[in-house]
All heavy atoms as a GROMACS GRO file, in nm:
protein
  627
    1ALA      N    1  10.619   6.097  10.124
    1ALA     CA    2  10.528   6.094  10.011
    1ALA      C    3  10.384   6.106  10.052
    1ALA      O    4  10.304   6.170   9.988
    1ALA     CB    5  10.554   5.967   9.925
    2LEU      N    6  10.348   6.031  10.160
    2LEU     CA    7  10.216   6.034  10.214
    2LEU      C    8  10.176   6.168  10.268
    2LEU      O    9  10.067   6.208  10.258
    2LEU     CB   10  10.192   5.925  10.318
    2LEU     CG   11  10.197   5.782  10.261
    2LEU    CD1   12  10.186   5.676  10.366
    2LEU    CD2   13  10.085   5.759  10.156
    3GLU      N   14  10.268   6.233  10.333
    3GLU     CA   15  10.252   6.373  10.390
    3GLU      C   16  10.226   6.465  10.273
    3GLU      O   17  10.143   6.556  10.279
    3GLU     CB   18  10.368   6.416  10.472
    3GLU     CG   19  10.369   6.345  10.604
    3GLU     CD   20  10.491   6.390  10.688
    3GLU    OE1   21  10.572   6.470  10.645
    3GLU    OE2   22  10.509   6.335  10.799
    4THR      N   23  10.298   6.459  10.160
    4THR     CA   24  10.284   6.538  10.046
    4THR      C   25  10.143   6.509   9.985
    4THR      O   26  10.073   6.602   9.950
    4THR     CB   27  10.394   6.511   9.945
    4THR    OG1   28  10.515   6.542  10.002
    4THR    CG2   29  10.376   6.596   9.820
    5ALA      N   30  10.104   6.388   9.976
    5ALA     CA   31   9.970   6.348   9.919
    5ALA      C   32   9.865   6.412  10.013
    5ALA      O   33   9.765   6.469   9.958
    5ALA     CB   34   9.960   6.202   9.913
    6GLU      N   35   9.883   6.395  10.141
    6GLU     CA   36   9.782   6.455  10.237
    6GLU      C   37   9.774   6.605  10.215
    6GLU      O   38   9.662   6.661  10.216
    6GLU     CB   39   9.824   6.424  10.375
    6GLU     CG   40   9.718   6.484  10.480
    6GLU     CD   41   9.767   6.459  10.623
    6GLU    OE1   42   9.886   6.444  10.652
    6GLU    OE2   43   9.680   6.465  10.706
    7ALA      N   44   9.885   6.667  10.201
    7ALA     CA   45   9.888   6.815  10.188
    7ALA      C   46   9.814   6.859  10.056
    7ALA      O   47   9.736   6.958  10.052
    7ALA     CB   48  10.026   6.869  10.193
    8LEU      N   49   9.831   6.782   9.949
    8LEU     CA   50   9.769   6.811   9.822
    8LEU      C   51   9.620   6.792   9.841
    8LEU      O   52   9.536   6.879   9.796
    8LEU     CB   53   9.820   6.724   9.716
    8LEU     CG   54   9.956   6.755   9.656
    8LEU    CD1   55  10.008   6.641   9.568
    8LEU    CD2   56   9.957   6.883   9.585
    9LEU      N   57   9.576   6.687   9.904
    9LEU     CA   58   9.431   6.662   9.921
    9LEU      C   59   9.369   6.774  10.018
    9LEU      O   60   9.262   6.818   9.992
    9LEU     CB   61   9.404   6.526   9.980
    9LEU     CG   62   9.429   6.411   9.888
    9LEU    CD1   63   9.421   6.276   9.958
    9LEU    CD2   64   9.322   6.407   9.773
   10THR      N   65   9.451   6.811  10.119
   10THR     CA   66   9.402   6.911  10.207
   10THR      C   67   9.377   7.045  10.140
   10THR      O   68   9.274   7.116  10.150
   10THR     CB   69   9.493   6.933  10.327
   10THR    OG1   70   9.511   6.809  10.392
   10THR    CG2   71   9.463   7.042  10.422
   11ARG      N   72   9.476   7.075  10.049
   11ARG     CA   73   9.465   7.204   9.976
   11ARG      C   74   9.348   7.193   9.878
   11ARG      O   75   9.274   7.286   9.863
   11ARG     CB   76   9.597   7.225   9.898
   11ARG     CG   77   9.599   7.356   9.827
   11ARG     CD   78   9.741   7.395   9.776
   11ARG     NE   79   9.798   7.291   9.692
   11ARG     CZ   80   9.914   7.295   9.653
   11ARG    NH1   81  10.001   7.384   9.698
   11ARG    NH2   82   9.962   7.199   9.568
   12GLU      N   83   9.327   7.078   9.813
   12GLU     CA   84   9.220   7.065   9.714
   12GLU      C   85   9.082   7.074   9.781
   12GLU      O   86   8.985   7.128   9.723
   12GLU     CB   87   9.238   6.928   9.643
   12GLU     CG   88   9.139   6.903   9.534
   12GLU     CD   89   9.167   6.993   9.411
   12GLU    OE1   90   9.270   7.046   9.396
   12GLU    OE2   91   9.067   6.995   9.329
   13THR      N   92   9.066   7.015   9.901
   13THR     CA   93   8.938   7.008   9.964
   13THR      C   94   8.911   7.120  10.058
   13THR      O   95   8.796   7.148  10.101
   13THR     CB   96   8.920   6.875  10.048
   13THR    OG1   97   9.029   6.876  10.157
   13THR    CG2   98   8.931   6.754   9.968
   14GLY      N   99   9.008   7.215  10.083
   14GLY     CA  100   8.993   7.328  10.167
   14GLY      C  101   8.997   7.291  10.320
   14GLY      O  102   8.960   7.378  10.398
   15ASP      N  103   9.030   7.171  10.351
   15ASP     CA  104   9.038   7.140  10.498
   15ASP      C  105   9.156   7.209  10.555
   15ASP      O  106   9.250   7.265  10.485
   15ASP     CB  107   9.066   6.988  10.510
   15ASP     CG  108   8.942   6.906  10.476
   15ASP    OD1  109   8.824   6.964  10.470
   15ASP    OD2  110   8.952   6.780  10.444
   16HIS      N  111   9.157   7.213  10.688
   16HIS     CA  112   9.268   7.269  10.761
   16HIS      C  113   9.383   7.172  10.773
   16HIS      O  114   9.360   7.051  10.773
   16HIS     CB  115   9.224   7.317  10.897
   16HIS     CG  116   9.110   7.424  10.887
   16HIS    ND1  117   9.133   7.549  10.843
   16HIS    CD2  118   8.984   7.413  10.919
   16HIS    CE1  119   9.017   7.613  10.843
   16HIS    NE2  120   8.920   7.540  10.893
   17GLY      N  121   9.504   7.222  10.780
   17GLY     CA  122   9.619   7.134  10.793
   17GLY      C  123   9.727   7.184  10.710
   17GLY      O  124   9.723   7.294  10.652
   18ARG      N  125   9.832   7.099  10.692
   18ARG     CA  126   9.946   7.140  10.612
   18ARG      C  127   9.908   7.154  10.471
   18ARG      O  128   9.863   7.047  10.414
   18ARG     CB  129  10.055   7.038  10.640
   18ARG     CG  130  10.178   7.071  10.543
   18ARG     CD  131  10.285   6.960  10.563
   18ARG     NE  132  10.386   6.983  10.455
   18ARG     CZ  133  10.424   6.894  10.366
   18ARG    NH1  134  10.369   6.774  10.369
   18ARG    NH2  135  10.517   6.919  10.283
   19THR      N  136   9.929   7.267  10.403
   19THR     CA  137   9.896   7.278  10.263
   19THR      C  138  10.012   7.327  10.183
   19THR      O  139  10.017   7.324  10.066
   19THR     CB  140   9.780   7.381  10.238
   19THR    OG1  141   9.817   7.511  10.293
   19THR    CG2  142   9.651   7.329  10.303
   20GLU      N  143  10.126   7.363  10.255
   20GLU     CA  144  10.243   7.397  10.183
   20GLU      C  145  10.319   7.281  10.133
   20GLU      O  146  10.340   7.183  10.208
   20GLU     CB  147  10.336   7.477  10.279
   20GLU     CG  148  10.468   7.525  10.212
   20GLU     CD  149  10.561   7.596  10.308
   20GLU    OE1  150  10.514   7.636  10.412
   20GLU    OE2  151  10.672   7.603  10.271
   21VAL      N  152  10.347   7.278  10.006
   21VAL     CA  153  10.414   7.166   9.946
   21VAL      C  154  10.525   7.216   9.864
   21VAL      O  155  10.514   7.301   9.781
   21VAL     CB  156  10.316   7.089   9.851
   21VAL    CG1  157  10.393   6.974   9.790
   21VAL    CG2  158  10.197   7.037   9.922
   22LEU      N  159  10.652   7.174   9.896
   22LEU     CA  160  10.776   7.218   9.823
   22LEU      C  161  10.778   7.140   9.695
   22LEU      O  162  10.738   7.024   9.686
   22LEU     CB  163  10.894   7.189   9.910
   22LEU     CG  164  10.896   7.256  10.045
   22LEU    CD1  165  11.020   7.211  10.125
   22LEU    CD2  166  10.889   7.402  10.029
   23ASP      N  167  10.841   7.206   9.593
   23ASP     CA  168  10.862   7.146   9.464
   23ASP      C  169  10.932   7.010   9.483
   23ASP      O  170  10.899   6.912   9.415
   23ASP     CB  171  10.936   7.232   9.371
   23ASP     CG  172  10.859   7.355   9.335
   23ASP    OD1  173  10.742   7.367   9.367
   23ASP    OD2  174  10.922   7.450   9.269
   24GLU      N  175  11.036   7.009   9.559
   24GLU     CA  176  11.112   6.885   9.581
   24GLU      C  177  11.026   6.775   9.642
   24GLU      O  178  11.040   6.658   9.609
   24GLU     CB  179  11.233   6.913   9.678
   24GLU     CG  180  11.319   6.796   9.704
   24GLU     CD  181  11.436   6.830   9.790
   24GLU    OE1  182  11.467   6.950   9.814
   24GLU    OE2  183  11.500   6.735   9.835
   25ASP      N  184  10.935   6.812   9.731
   25ASP     CA  185  10.845   6.714   9.792
   25ASP      C  186  10.759   6.647   9.685
   25ASP      O  187  10.734   6.526   9.691
   25ASP     CB  188  10.753   6.770   9.893
   25ASP     CG  189  10.826   6.823  10.021
   25ASP    OD1  190  10.939   6.771  10.046
   25ASP    OD2  191  10.771   6.903  10.090
   26LEU      N  192  10.709   6.732   9.593
   26LEU     CA  193  10.628   6.677   9.478
   26LEU      C  194  10.705   6.578   9.398
   26LEU      O  195  10.657   6.471   9.366
   26LEU     CB  196  10.574   6.796   9.394
   26LEU     CG  197  10.479   6.887   9.463
   26LEU    CD1  198  10.459   7.011   9.369
   26LEU    CD2  199  10.347   6.826   9.491
   27ARG      N  200  10.829   6.621   9.360
   27ARG     CA  201  10.911   6.533   9.277
   27ARG      C  202  10.938   6.405   9.354
   27ARG      O  203  10.938   6.295   9.282
   27ARG     CB  204  11.038   6.608   9.234
   27ARG     CG  205  11.014   6.713   9.137
   27ARG     CD  206  11.152   6.776   9.093
   27ARG     NE  207  11.121   6.898   9.009
   27ARG     CZ  208  11.132   7.022   9.064
   27ARG    NH1  209  11.160   7.047   9.188
   27ARG    NH2  210  11.103   7.119   8.976
   28ASN      N  211  10.965   6.411   9.474
   28ASN     CA  212  11.006   6.294   9.550
   28ASN      C  213  10.892   6.200   9.584
   28ASN      O  214  10.909   6.089   9.630
   28ASN     CB  215  11.072   6.330   9.681
   28ASN     CG  216  11.211   6.395   9.659
   28ASN    OD1  217  11.274   6.371   9.552
   28ASN    ND2  218  11.257   6.476   9.743
   29ALA      N  219  10.766   6.252   9.572
   29ALA     CA  220  10.648   6.171   9.606
   29ALA      C  221  10.606   6.077   9.500
   29ALA      O  222  10.534   5.978   9.525
   29ALA     CB  223  10.538   6.264   9.646
   30VAL      N  224  10.639   6.105   9.378
   30VAL     CA  225  10.586   6.022   9.265
   30VAL      C  226  10.623   5.873   9.278
   30VAL      O  227  10.536   5.792   9.270
   30VAL     CB  228  10.633   6.075   9.130
   30VAL    CG1  229  10.586   5.984   9.016
   30VAL    CG2  230  10.577   6.220   9.111
   31ALA      N  231  10.751   5.847   9.285
   31ALA     CA  232  10.789   5.701   9.292
   31ALA      C  233  10.734   5.627   9.414
   31ALA      O  234  10.687   5.519   9.391
   31ALA     CB  235  10.944   5.689   9.287
   32PRO      N  236  10.741   5.671   9.534
   32PRO     CA  237  10.685   5.602   9.647
   32PRO      C  238  10.535   5.581   9.634
   32PRO      O  239  10.487   5.468   9.669
   32PRO     CB  240  10.721   5.683   9.771
   32PRO     CG  241  10.831   5.774   9.730
   32PRO     CD  242  10.815   5.791   9.582
   33LEU      N  243  10.466   5.681   9.589
   33LEU     CA  244  10.316   5.662   9.578
   33LEU      C  245  10.280   5.566   9.469
   33LEU      O  246  10.192   5.481   9.479
   33LEU     CB  247  10.254   5.802   9.551
   33LEU     CG  248  10.244   5.892   9.672
   33LEU    CD1  249  10.191   6.031   9.630
   33LEU    CD2  250  10.163   5.832   9.786
   34THR      N  251  10.353   5.569   9.360
   34THR     CA  252  10.333   5.472   9.246
   34THR      C  253  10.360   5.330   9.296
   34THR      O  254  10.283   5.237   9.273
   34THR     CB  255  10.419   5.512   9.130
   34THR    OG1  256  10.382   5.641   9.084
   34THR    CG2  257  10.394   5.417   9.018
   35SER      N  258  10.470   5.315   9.375
   35SER     CA  259  10.501   5.189   9.424
   35SER      C  260  10.400   5.138   9.524
   35SER      O  261  10.362   5.021   9.523
   35SER     CB  262  10.638   5.192   9.488
   35SER     OG  263  10.679   5.070   9.552
   36LEU      N  264  10.354   5.222   9.616
   36LEU     CA  265  10.263   5.190   9.718
   36LEU      C  266  10.124   5.150   9.650
   36LEU      O  267  10.061   5.050   9.689
   36LEU     CB  268  10.240   5.301   9.811
   36LEU     CG  269  10.138   5.278   9.926
   36LEU    CD1  270  10.180   5.157  10.012
   36LEU    CD2  271  10.128   5.399  10.016
   37LEU      N  272  10.085   5.222   9.543
   37LEU     CA  273   9.960   5.185   9.475
   37LEU      C  274   9.975   5.052   9.412
   37LEU      O  275   9.885   4.969   9.426
   37LEU     CB  276   9.938   5.295   9.370
   37LEU     CG  277   9.810   5.274   9.282
   37LEU    CD1  278   9.686   5.266   9.371
   37LEU    CD2  279   9.804   5.379   9.176
   38HIS      N  280  10.087   5.027   9.342
   38HIS     CA  281  10.105   4.898   9.276
   38HIS      C  282  10.100   4.776   9.379
   38HIS      O  283  10.035   4.675   9.357
   38HIS     CB  284  10.233   4.895   9.201
   38HIS     CG  285  10.271   4.771   9.129
   38HIS    ND1  286  10.198   4.726   9.021
   38HIS    CD2  287  10.362   4.675   9.154
   38HIS    CE1  288  10.248   4.610   8.981
   38HIS    NE2  289  10.344   4.570   9.060
   39LYS      N  290  10.178   4.795   9.483
   39LYS     CA  291  10.183   4.691   9.589
   39LYS      C  292  10.044   4.672   9.653
   39LYS      O  293  10.009   4.557   9.682
   39LYS     CB  294  10.294   4.727   9.690
   39LYS     CG  295  10.435   4.721   9.638
   39LYS     CD  296  10.532   4.762   9.744
   39LYS     CE  297  10.673   4.758   9.686
   39LYS     NZ  298  10.774   4.801   9.780
   40SER      N  299   9.978   4.776   9.679
   40SER     CA  300   9.846   4.769   9.742
   40SER      C  301   9.747   4.698   9.655
   40SER      O  302   9.668   4.619   9.695
   40SER     CB  303   9.794   4.908   9.781
   40SER     OG  304   9.883   4.965   9.876
   41GLU      N  305   9.747   4.733   9.525
   41GLU     CA  306   9.666   4.664   9.432
   41GLU      C  307   9.690   4.512   9.416
   41GLU      O  308   9.601   4.428   9.415
   41GLU     CB  309   9.667   4.734   9.289
   41GLU     CG  310   9.604   4.867   9.285
   41GLU     CD  311   9.636   4.943   9.158
   41GLU    OE1  312   9.732   4.918   9.086
   41GLU    OE2  313   9.557   5.034   9.128
   42ASN      N  314   9.822   4.485   9.418
   42ASN     CA  315   9.852   4.341   9.411
   42ASN      C  316   9.808   4.266   9.541
   42ASN      O  317   9.757   4.149   9.537
   42ASN     CB  318  10.006   4.323   9.400
   42ASN     CG  319  10.050   4.345   9.256
   42ASN    OD1  320   9.969   4.341   9.163
   42ASN    ND2  321  10.170   4.378   9.236
   43ALA      N  322   9.831   4.322   9.656
   43ALA     CA  323   9.786   4.268   9.784
   43ALA      C  324   9.641   4.257   9.792
   43ALA      O  325   9.590   4.152   9.838
   43ALA     CB  326   9.843   4.348   9.900
   44ARG      N  327   9.561   4.356   9.737
   44ARG     CA  328   9.414   4.348   9.743
   44ARG      C  329   9.360   4.225   9.669
   44ARG      O  330   9.258   4.176   9.709
   44ARG     CB  331   9.365   4.480   9.681
   44ARG     CG  332   9.215   4.491   9.679
   44ARG     CD  333   9.155   4.480   9.820
   44ARG     NE  334   9.015   4.476   9.814
   44ARG     CZ  335   8.937   4.365   9.806
   44ARG    NH1  336   8.992   4.245   9.800
   44ARG    NH2  337   8.808   4.374   9.802
   45THR      N  338   9.428   4.184   9.562
   45THR     CA  339   9.377   4.070   9.487
   45THR      C  340   9.376   3.939   9.566
   45THR      O  341   9.305   3.848   9.535
   45THR     CB  342   9.453   4.052   9.355
   45THR    OG1  343   9.585   4.015   9.392
   45THR    CG2  344   9.446   4.174   9.267
   46LYS      N  345   9.451   3.938   9.676
   46LYS     CA  346   9.469   3.818   9.752
   46LYS      C  347   9.374   3.818   9.875
   46LYS      O  348   9.379   3.720   9.958
   46LYS     CB  349   9.611   3.804   9.801
   46LYS     CG  350   9.711   3.797   9.686
   46LYS     CD  351   9.852   3.802   9.734
   46LYS     CE  352   9.945   3.808   9.606
   46LYS     NZ  353  10.079   3.842   9.637
   47LEU      N  354   9.298   3.920   9.886
   47LEU     CA  355   9.211   3.933  10.011
   47LEU      C  356   9.060   3.912   9.971
   47LEU      O  357   9.021   3.960   9.872
   47LEU     CB  358   9.223   4.065  10.081
   47LEU     CG  359   9.367   4.100  10.127
   47LEU    CD1  360   9.379   4.247  10.175
   47LEU    CD2  361   9.400   4.009  10.242
   48ALA      N  362   8.991   3.854  10.069
   48ALA     CA  363   8.845   3.840  10.051
   48ALA      C  364   8.770   3.977  10.071
   48ALA      O  365   8.816   4.060  10.159
   48ALA     CB  366   8.793   3.739  10.149
   49THR      N  367   8.680   4.000   9.988
   49THR     CA  368   8.601   4.124   9.991
   49THR      C  369   8.530   4.127  10.134
   49THR      O  370   8.480   4.031  10.179
   49THR     CB  371   8.496   4.126   9.884
   49THR    OG1  372   8.564   4.131   9.757
   49THR    CG2  373   8.409   4.256   9.890
   50GLY      N  374   8.538   4.250  10.192
   50GLY     CA  375   8.468   4.273  10.311
   50GLY      C  376   8.558   4.258  10.437
   50GLY      O  377   8.514   4.297  10.544
   51THR      N  378   8.668   4.197  10.424
   51THR     CA  379   8.758   4.178  10.545
   51THR      C  380   8.815   4.320  10.574
   51THR      O  381   8.816   4.408  10.489
   51THR     CB  382   8.876   4.082  10.516
   51THR    OG1  383   8.956   4.137  10.407
   51THR    CG2  384   8.827   3.944  10.482
   52TRP      N  385   8.861   4.341  10.704
   52TRP     CA  386   8.909   4.471  10.735
   52TRP      C  387   9.033   4.508  10.656
   52TRP      O  388   9.059   4.624  10.617
   52TRP     CB  389   8.935   4.481  10.884
   52TRP     CG  390   9.053   4.403  10.937
   52TRP    CD1  391   9.050   4.273  10.985
   52TRP    CD2  392   9.190   4.446  10.941
   52TRP    NE1  393   9.172   4.235  11.020
   52TRP    CE2  394   9.267   4.338  10.994
   52TRP    CE3  395   9.258   4.557  10.906
   52TRP    CZ2  396   9.400   4.343  11.017
   52TRP    CZ3  397   9.394   4.571  10.929
   52TRP    CH2  398   9.461   4.461  10.982
   53GLN      N  399   9.110   4.406  10.624
   53GLN     CA  400   9.234   4.434  10.543
   53GLN      C  401   9.198   4.477  10.402
   53GLN      O  402   9.257   4.576  10.350
   53GLN     CB  403   9.324   4.302  10.539
   53GLN     CG  404   9.376   4.261  10.662
   53GLN     CD  405   9.292   4.146  10.725
   53GLN    OE1  406   9.178   4.132  10.702
   53GLN    NE2  407   9.349   4.063  10.806
   54ALA      N  408   9.097   4.419  10.346
   54ALA     CA  409   9.052   4.457  10.208
   54ALA      C  410   8.988   4.598  10.208
   54ALA      O  411   9.018   4.674  10.120
   54ALA     CB  412   8.950   4.349  10.154
   55VAL      N  413   8.911   4.624  10.314
   55VAL     CA  414   8.852   4.761  10.323
   55VAL      C  415   8.961   4.869  10.340
   55VAL      O  416   8.958   4.971  10.270
   55VAL     CB  417   8.751   4.765  10.438
   55VAL    CG1  418   8.706   4.905  10.468
   55VAL    CG2  419   8.629   4.675  10.413
   56MET      N  420   9.060   4.837  10.416
   56MET     CA  421   9.173   4.927  10.442
   56MET      C  422   9.243   4.956  10.311
   56MET      O  423   9.276   5.068  10.274
   56MET     CB  424   9.269   4.872  10.549
   56MET     CG  425   9.389   4.963  10.574
   56MET     SD  426   9.516   4.878  10.670
   56MET     CE  427   9.575   4.754  10.564
   57LEU      N  428   9.280   4.850  10.239
   57LEU     CA  429   9.341   4.861  10.114
   57LEU      C  430   9.260   4.935  10.008
   57LEU      O  431   9.307   5.011   9.930
   57LEU     CB  432   9.394   4.731  10.062
   57LEU     CG  433   9.520   4.673  10.128
   57LEU    CD1  434   9.557   4.534  10.078
   57LEU    CD2  435   9.640   4.767  10.105
   58ASP      N  436   9.134   4.906  10.004
   58ASP     CA  437   9.041   4.975   9.910
   58ASP      C  438   9.046   5.124   9.936
   58ASP      O  439   9.049   5.200   9.838
   58ASP     CB  440   8.899   4.922   9.926
   58ASP     CG  441   8.879   4.790   9.877
   58ASP    OD1  442   8.962   4.741   9.790
   58ASP    OD2  443   8.775   4.720   9.903
   59ARG      N  444   9.044   5.162  10.061
   59ARG     CA  445   9.046   5.303  10.096
   59ARG      C  446   9.177   5.366  10.061
   59ARG      O  447   9.187   5.480  10.015
   59ARG     CB  448   9.017   5.321  10.248
   59ARG     CG  449   8.869   5.292  10.274
   59ARG     CD  450   8.845   5.308  10.415
   59ARG     NE  451   8.696   5.268  10.447
   59ARG     CZ  452   8.649   5.244  10.565
   59ARG    NH1  453   8.732   5.248  10.672
   59ARG    NH2  454   8.524   5.218  10.578
   60LEU      N  455   9.289   5.300  10.084
   60LEU     CA  456   9.424   5.344  10.054
   60LEU      C  457   9.438   5.359   9.899
   60LEU      O  458   9.486   5.463   9.856
   60LEU     CB  459   9.528   5.244  10.107
   60LEU     CG  460   9.673   5.286  10.074
   60LEU    CD1  461   9.718   5.418  10.141
   60LEU    CD2  462   9.768   5.172  10.118
   61ILE      N  463   9.395   5.266   9.830
   61ILE     CA  464   9.402   5.264   9.685
   61ILE      C  465   9.319   5.390   9.634
   61ILE      O  466   9.369   5.458   9.542
   61ILE     CB  467   9.352   5.128   9.620
   61ILE    CG1  468   9.462   5.025   9.652
   61ILE    CG2  469   9.328   5.145   9.467
   61ILE    CD1  470   9.406   4.885   9.626
   62ALA      N  471   9.201   5.405   9.683
   62ALA     CA  472   9.113   5.514   9.641
   62ALA      C  473   9.184   5.648   9.668
   62ALA      O  474   9.188   5.744   9.591
   62ALA     CB  475   8.980   5.513   9.706
   63ALA      N  476   9.246   5.662   9.790
   63ALA     CA  477   9.310   5.787   9.823
   63ALA      C  478   9.430   5.811   9.736
   63ALA      O  479   9.452   5.931   9.693
   63ALA     CB  480   9.362   5.779   9.966
   64ILE      N  481   9.512   5.715   9.703
   64ILE     CA  482   9.626   5.733   9.616
   64ILE      C  483   9.583   5.776   9.474
   64ILE      O  484   9.634   5.862   9.412
   64ILE     CB  485   9.717   5.613   9.617
   64ILE    CG1  486   9.780   5.593   9.755
   64ILE    CG2  487   9.829   5.630   9.507
   64ILE    CD1  488   9.858   5.460   9.776
   65ARG      N  489   9.478   5.698   9.432
   65ARG     CA  490   9.422   5.732   9.295
   65ARG      C  491   9.371   5.867   9.290
   65ARG      O  492   9.380   5.942   9.184
   65ARG     CB  493   9.312   5.634   9.254
   65ARG     CG  494   9.374   5.498   9.213
   65ARG     CD  495   9.270   5.400   9.168
   65ARG     NE  496   9.328   5.274   9.134
   65ARG     CZ  497   9.254   5.168   9.130
   65ARG    NH1  498   9.119   5.165   9.153
   65ARG    NH2  499   9.304   5.050   9.094
   66SER      N  500   9.308   5.921   9.397
   66SER     CA  501   9.262   6.058   9.396
   66SER      C  502   9.377   6.156   9.403
   66SER      O  503   9.360   6.269   9.349
   66SER     CB  504   9.170   6.080   9.525
   66SER     OG  505   9.065   5.996   9.517
   67THR      N  506   9.486   6.118   9.459
   67THR     CA  507   9.600   6.212   9.482
   67THR      C  508   9.684   6.219   9.355
   67THR      O  509   9.736   6.327   9.326
   67THR     CB  510   9.685   6.168   9.599
   67THR    OG1  511   9.600   6.159   9.719
   67THR    CG2  512   9.802   6.257   9.622
   68MET      N  513   9.695   6.112   9.281
   68MET     CA  514   9.788   6.112   9.169
   68MET      C  515   9.757   6.223   9.068
   68MET      O  516   9.851   6.293   9.017
   68MET     CB  517   9.792   5.974   9.101
   68MET     CG  518   9.856   5.868   9.193
   68MET     SD  519  10.024   5.909   9.249
   68MET     CE  520  10.121   5.881   9.110
   69PRO      N  521   9.635   6.246   9.030
   69PRO     CA  522   9.606   6.356   8.935
   69PRO      C  523   9.652   6.494   8.995
   69PRO      O  524   9.696   6.582   8.918
   69PRO     CB  525   9.460   6.351   8.903
   69PRO     CG  526   9.414   6.216   8.941
   69PRO     CD  527   9.508   6.170   9.045
   70LEU      N  528   9.629   6.512   9.123
   70LEU     CA  529   9.668   6.640   9.188
   70LEU      C  530   9.815   6.647   9.183
   70LEU      O  531   9.869   6.763   9.160
   70LEU     CB  532   9.618   6.637   9.334
   70LEU     CG  533   9.470   6.625   9.352
   70LEU    CD1  534   9.436   6.621   9.501
   70LEU    CD2  535   9.396   6.746   9.295
   71LEU      N  536   9.885   6.542   9.215
   71LEU     CA  537  10.033   6.546   9.207
   71LEU      C  538  10.084   6.573   9.058
   71LEU      O  539  10.169   6.656   9.047
   71LEU     CB  540  10.085   6.410   9.247
   71LEU     CG  541  10.237   6.395   9.254
   71LEU    CD1  542  10.304   6.501   9.341
   71LEU    CD2  543  10.276   6.253   9.305
   72THR      N  544  10.023   6.512   8.963
   72THR     CA  545  10.059   6.535   8.831
   72THR      C  546  10.031   6.678   8.788
   72THR      O  547  10.122   6.738   8.722
   72THR     CB  548   9.982   6.436   8.727
   72THR    OG1  549  10.006   6.305   8.771
   72THR    CG2  550  10.013   6.457   8.584
   73ASN      N  551   9.918   6.733   8.825
   73ASN     CA  552   9.890   6.867   8.789
   73ASN      C  553   9.989   6.970   8.855
   73ASN      O  554  10.029   7.066   8.790
   73ASN     CB  555   9.747   6.906   8.831
   73ASN     CG  556   9.642   6.839   8.745
   73ASN    OD1  557   9.672   6.793   8.633
   73ASN    ND2  558   9.520   6.826   8.795
   74ALA      N  559  10.016   6.940   8.979
   74ALA     CA  560  10.112   7.029   9.051
   74ALA      C  561  10.250   7.023   8.981
   74ALA      O  562  10.321   7.121   8.968
   74ALA     CB  563  10.123   6.988   9.198
   75LEU      N  564  10.296   6.899   8.946
   75LEU     CA  565  10.417   6.886   8.879
   75LEU      C  566  10.424   6.954   8.744
   75LEU      O  567  10.524   7.011   8.704
   75LEU     CB  568  10.461   6.739   8.867
   75LEU     CG  569  10.507   6.666   8.992
   75LEU    CD1  570  10.518   6.519   8.975
   75LEU    CD2  571  10.642   6.724   9.044
   76ASP      N  572  10.314   6.942   8.672
   76ASP     CA  573  10.308   7.008   8.538
   76ASP      C  574  10.321   7.157   8.560
   76ASP      O  575  10.386   7.221   8.476
   76ASP     CB  576  10.172   6.984   8.478
   76ASP     CG  577  10.163   6.836   8.413
   76ASP    OD1  578  10.270   6.773   8.401
   76ASP    OD2  579  10.052   6.793   8.380
   77ARG      N  580  10.256   7.214   8.659
   77ARG     CA  581  10.267   7.361   8.683
   77ARG      C  582  10.417   7.398   8.712
   77ARG      O  583  10.463   7.504   8.657
   77ARG     CB  584  10.180   7.406   8.793
   77ARG     CG  585  10.037   7.414   8.761
   77ARG     CD  586   9.956   7.490   8.867
   77ARG     NE  587   9.954   7.422   8.986
   77ARG     CZ  588   9.874   7.331   9.035
   77ARG    NH1  589   9.782   7.284   8.949
   77ARG    NH2  590   9.878   7.282   9.157
   78ILE      N  591  10.484   7.326   8.790
   78ILE     CA  592  10.622   7.365   8.819
   78ILE      C  593  10.725   7.332   8.715
   78ILE      O  594  10.826   7.395   8.710
   78ILE     CB  595  10.668   7.310   8.958
   78ILE    CG1  596  10.676   7.164   8.965
   78ILE    CG2  597  10.586   7.363   9.068
   78ILE    CD1  598  10.742   7.106   9.083
   79ASN      N  599  10.687   7.229   8.641
   79ASN     CA  600  10.788   7.185   8.533
   79ASN      C  601  10.752   7.232   8.389
   79ASN      O  602  10.813   7.203   8.295
   79ASN     CB  603  10.793   7.035   8.534
   79ASN     CG  604  10.858   6.976   8.653
   79ASN    OD1  605  10.944   7.042   8.715
   79ASN    ND2  606  10.815   6.861   8.689
   80GLY      N  607  10.640   7.305   8.383
   80GLY     CA  608  10.604   7.350   8.253
   80GLY      C  609  10.554   7.240   8.160
   80GLY      O  610  10.570   7.257   8.040
   81GLY      N  611  10.498   7.137   8.217
   81GLY     CA  612  10.436   7.034   8.142
   81GLY      C  613  10.516   6.903   8.132
   81GLY      O  614  10.468   6.807   8.089
   82SER      N  615  10.642   6.897   8.188
   82SER     CA  616  10.713   6.778   8.179
   82SER      C  617  10.746   6.722   8.314
   82SER      O  618  10.785   6.792   8.404
   82SER     CB  619  10.850   6.802   8.104
   82SER     OG  620  10.927   6.895   8.173
   83VAL      N  621  10.710   6.595   8.346
   83VAL     CA  622  10.724   6.538   8.472
   83VAL      C  623  10.855   6.462   8.480
   83VAL      O  624  10.900   6.397   8.403
   83VAL     CB  625  10.613   6.439   8.506
   83VAL    CG1  626  10.635   6.373   8.643
   83VAL    CG2  627  10.477   6.516   8.508
   0.00000   0.00000   0.00000
């Protein structure tokens, strides 16, 4: 799921790297990314601001939140609007 998210971000930003994403990869990425986001947000509430753990989770949460619309758009294109 994280590799799929990375590929979507790479394709969106024009960076070099893996940009090929299979339809199956997109479908399989939704649940793990959603779960990781939820767990990370819950864990973040227990950490003091500024600690390395909080900073790491803040960055992870931001990355997943940036990726989810890309994932949704890609799924909409392959599914004709239904996820």
